[in-house]
N, C-alpha and C positions, 0 to 999 in steps of 0.2 A: 548486853550492855546497855546502860542508861547513861549516855555520853554525847557530846557535841564535838566535832572536828572542824579544821579550817578547811576550806576550798578556795582556790585562786583561780585567776585567771579571766575573768567574764567581767562586761562593761557594765555601767551604771544605767539603770533606767527608772522611771518615777515609781513610786509606790502604790499599789494597788488598793482599791477599796474593799471591805469585807461585807457580805451578806449572808445571811442564814437559810436553811432549808431547801439546800440543792444537792447534796451528795449522799449517795448511797450509804446507808448504814454500815455495810462490809467494807467500805473504803475509808472507815473513820477510824482514829487511834485510841477507841475506849477499851476499857479493861473491866475485869470482874471485881477489881479492888476499888473502894470509895470510902472517903471519910464520911463519918455518920450525918445523916440529914439534919440539918439545921446548925451544925457545929460551927463555932469561931475556930478556924484553924489558925494557929498563933505561929510567927516566924521571928527568929531570933539569931543574932549573931552569936556564935561561940566565943567568948571573952579569951579563951586560949589559943584562937586563932582568929584575930581582928582584922576587919578590913583595913587597908592602908592609910585611907584618908575620906574625909566628909563625902568628896565626889563619888565614891564607891557606894557609900550608905545611901545617897541621893537616888542612885539609879536602882537600888535594891529597893527602895521604897516605891518608885515608879513602876516597877515590875510587879509588886505586890498590889498595886491599885488597879493594874490592868485585869489581873485575874479575879480580883475582888469583886470588881464591878460586873464581871460576866457571871460568876457563879452565884452572886445575889439574885439574879434573874432565873436560875433554875427552879425547877419543881421542889428539889431537895433542899433549897435555900442554904443558909450559912453564910460566912464570909471570911476573908482572909485578912488577917492583921499583924502588924509589926509589933513586938513587945520589946521590952528591956532586955539587953545582953543577958544570955544564960539559956535557962532551960525553956523549950517550947516545942510544939509538935514538928516544926520543920526548922531544923538547925544549920545555919550557913556558916562554913568554915573556910578561911582563906588558907587552904594548904594544898598540897600535890595529891591528885588522885591516886589511888593503888596502881601499880604497873610502871613500866618504863615508857610508854607512848608519850613524848612531850607535845605530840599533836593533840592530845586529849585536853580541851579547855576546861571542862568540868565533868563531875561524875556525881550521880544521885544514888543514895543507899536507901532501900525500902525495907520496912519492918511491919507485917501485918499483925494484927492483933493475935497474939498466941505464940508468934515467932520468937525463937531465943536470941536472935541477932538481925542486924541488918543485912541486906544483899543488893549487889548491883544487878542482879538477875531478875529483869522485869517479867521473865516468864513464870514467876510464881503467882502471878496475876495474869491469869489466861487471857488472851485478846478477843475482844468482840464477844463477850459472854455476858450473861446476866449477872448482877451484882452477888458475889457470893462471899467476899471477904472484906473485912474493915481493916481501916488502916489504924496503925498505933503511932509511928514515928518515921521521920524522914532525915537522913542527914545530906546536904549538898556540899561537896568539896569544889570550890572555885580555885582553879591552878594559879598558883604566884607567878606572874609574867611581867617581863619589862614593857611588854606592848599592848597592854590594854589602854583602850580610848574610854574615858569615863566623863566627855562631855554631855552637855545637856542637850534636849531635843532641838533646840535652836541652833546649835552648832554642828549637828550632823551632815547637812547638805554641804557646807565648805569642807569638812573632813573627808566626805566621800570623793571628792574631787582627787584626793591621793591616789586613786586607782589609776589616774594618768601619770606617766613616767614624767611629763614635762612639768606637771604641778609639783610632783614629788621632788624633783630636781631643785626647785626654788622655795620649797617648804619642806626642809628636812626635819624640823622640829616637831611640827604638826603630824607629819607622815610616819615618823618613829612610832607611834601608835598606831597598830595595823588591825586590831581585833576589838570589837565593840562588847566591853563588859555587860551593857544594859541587854543587848539582844541575847548573850549567853545566860544571864541571869533570868531573863523571862522564859527561855526554853526550859531551864533548868525546873523552875517553878511548875512548868507543865508536867514534867516528869514527877515532881512531889505529888500532883493530883492523879497520877498513875496513868498517863498517856503516851502511848507508843509513837516512835518515828514512823511516818508512812513508808518508808522504805523498809523498814523491818517488816510490816505488814505484807508487803510484796515478796520479800524473801521467805517468810512464811507460807504464802500462796504460790510460790513458784512462778511469779509474774515478773517481766522485765519491768525494771522501773520506767523505761521508755516507751512502755505500750499505753495506748491510748485509755485503756481501761483500769490502768495502775492507780494505786493509792497515791504514788508519787506524783503522777500526773494530775490527780484531784486536788493535791496539795499546791501543786505549781511549784514542787521543788526543782532546784536548778538542774539537776540530772534529765529531768523530764522537758522544762521550759526551755532551757539554755539562757536563762536570765535569773538573776538573782531578786530582783525587784518585788517580784509577784509572791515569792514563796512563803509558805506558812512558818510560824514561829516553830513549830516541831519538825520542821525538816532538819536532817541529822547534819549537813553540810552548811557551815556559816562562813560567809565570804570576808576576804581582806577589804580593809575600808568599807565596810557594809552594815547599815544599821535598821534596815528594814524589819529585822525578827524582833524588834522591840515591840512592835505592834502586833495584835491578833488579828489574824485573817479568817476567811470563811472556813478553813478546814479546821481550824483550832476552835473557833466558835462552835461550830457544829459538832465537833469531837466533844467538847464539855458537855454541850446539852444532851446529846446521845448518852452521856454517862450519867449526868446529875439529874437528869429529867426522870429517871427511873423511880 
């Protein structure tokens, strides 16, 4: 499944810096599916399932810019751009994902060239294999929720104070929004580029996520590090009142280059 869920209960720490060129290839989340070299990958909102207000749209734009800036530096080149609502390579829908699990914040549906339909099964793009399949289309469903936080980057530090019960008690209105839309959006766009969760790689390899040599540890996901602040965007668990997954960390950067430098 290509989805992200909520994880609760850990304290806030400073956001880490990202550096490239340090993680073994077999611990990165690249796959055998790629968008064509040099392609302008377009992103649009489905007008049948529009985003609720301009703040959601602004956070989508920022997520696009983050991945766009990185893919432009790859050997395959290309870029990621927002276009007018309607048809696009990657279509964003503000609608419930399939299934009954309300903890799923979003879900990505992949379609390779030649496939008859979209699928949530990222396994159709085998992990850590040379490029074999071209991508045709992606749909991303962002779950309609009443607790999305859509503030800008300058507002996240204060909002993250909501992790403390004393702060929440006197800032009920601010803290009612407990899940960061921008972090989820950045994560799902990573799936649209066909990147795996590090936790999924460990499941495939039958390695405990807490092991020192796990992909989860390399990505500094909360299950291995016991802290949210350092974790990669592509880690599967997103914390309440946490916004660090808006930014791309070492694991995300190296995963993209391992894929798109082919």
